N, C-alpha and C positions, 0 to 999 in steps of 0.2 A: 504494500500500500504506500502510495506517495503521501507522506504526512504533510507536505507543504500544501497540497491541494485542500486538505481538511482544515488546516489552521492558518492559512495565509492571512496575513494582516491582523491576527489576533494577538493581543498583548495583555499582560497582567502586571500588576504592581506589587505582588506579594513579596515579602522578604522573610523567608523562612529557610532553615537548613544550616548545615555545618559551615561555619565561616570559611574554612579552607576550600570548600567546593563552590562557593558563590562566585558567579560570573561577573565580569567587569560592568556589564549593563545593569545588573542588580545593585552592585556597589554604588554606582552613579545615580541610582534611583530613577532610571529612565524607563522602567518597565522592561519586560522581556517577552520574547517569543519562544517557540519550541527550540530555538538554537541554544538556549540555556542547557538543555539536556545533553547536547553534544559536547559542551564545555565540561559538564559533569562527567561524561564518559572519559574524556581526556584526563581529568584529574584522577579518576578511579583507576584507569590503566597505569598511569604513572605510579600511583601509590601501591598497586599490586606488584609492580616490578621492582620498585626501589624502597618500599617500606615507609615512605613518607610522602607528603604532598609537595608539589613544586613551589608553592608560594607562601609557605608557613613563615609567619613573622614572629617577633618576640611577644607580641600582643595582638589584639584584634585590629587595632589601627595599622600596625605594621603589616599584618597579613593583607588587609585591604589595599594598602599602598603597593605591596608586591603584586597583587592581582592586577592592579591598574598599570603598573610601570615595568615590572621585572620581566625579562625574557626568559622563557623556560630553559633551564640548563639540565644536562644529564650527567650524573656521576659516572665515573669510569667503570665501577663495578655495581651490579653485575653487567656483563657484556650484553648489550641489546643491539639488535640489527638496526641499521640506518633506516630501513623501511618501517620498522616499528616506531622509531623515534620521529620519523617524518609524519606518521599518522597522528601521533600525540601532538606534535607541533601544529598540525592543521586543525585539530580539535580545540587547541588552546589559543587560537587567533583571537586577539582582543576585540576586534571589530566583528560583531555578530553576523553582519551581512556577508563577510568574507570567510567566516568559519565553515569548515567542512560540515556538511549536513544541513546548512541553513537554506540552501537552494531547493534541493529535492529530497531532503530527509534521509532516511536509511538507504535509499538508492545511491546517494553520494558515498556513503560509508562503504557499502558493498563493492563499489567500483574502485576503491582505493587500492593501490598496488600491494599493500600489506595483505589483503584478502584475495589476491589473484588466484591462489591455488584452491580456494574454497569453492566447492560445487554447491551453490546455494539451494538449488532445487532438491538436492539429496538431503539437505538438512531437515526438510519437512517429513522425511520418513524415519527419523531417529526418535526414539523414545528416551526421555530423560533417565539417566542412570538412577537418580533418586526418585523413581516413581513410587507411588504408595506401596506397591507390592514389594519393591526392593527395600524400602524403609522397614517394613515388617520383617523381612529376612535379616536385615542388619541388626535389628533389635534382638531377634532370636539368637543370632550368632554371638552378640555381645553378652547375652545372659547365659550362654552355655559354657561348658568347661573349656579352659584354655587349650586342652589337648585336641579338641575337635578340629578337624581339617576345615579350613575356610572353603567356601563354595567357589566354583569356577566363576569367571567373569560373567556378569549378566549378559543375557542374549542381546540386550540393547547395544552393547559395545561392538558386537560383530558388524552392525550396520556402520558404525563410526569409522571402521578401518578404511573405508573407501573415500573418506572425505578429504584427506590431505590438508589438515589445518595448517595455517601459516606458522613459520618458525619465528620465535622471538629473537 
């Protein structure tokens, strides 16, 4: 679904959320569009890779100043591909109109070189590993004796072998 067609020109002025994830347009009080979600995705990816957010300041004011002014920098460790870093840079563009995803929503993200190897149509045929059935199985395993053999991989993972997810 092209999210831009659904929310084109819609803006809100809410100011909620974790300060380290708040986008520049929200900090400025300009209201925001769906592009704020792509900013948040960029922050989340960065934090998942590096264990910290890219614009954390000494206090709230410092964090907001960094969100508005600081260019995203990447630590040397862990080693992350340039393709992945470029995706994050495009998600963290300060101007929401130029931010990846702001024009055509998820379609823009899917076309990014980082996701070039993903067969998006095949992802619809995958069941979540943590489906309700598997959660019950996990609970049963956790409550059983430690000597008991762990079950084979869930059937769901067999489908995932064909997807070729991007390398970080």
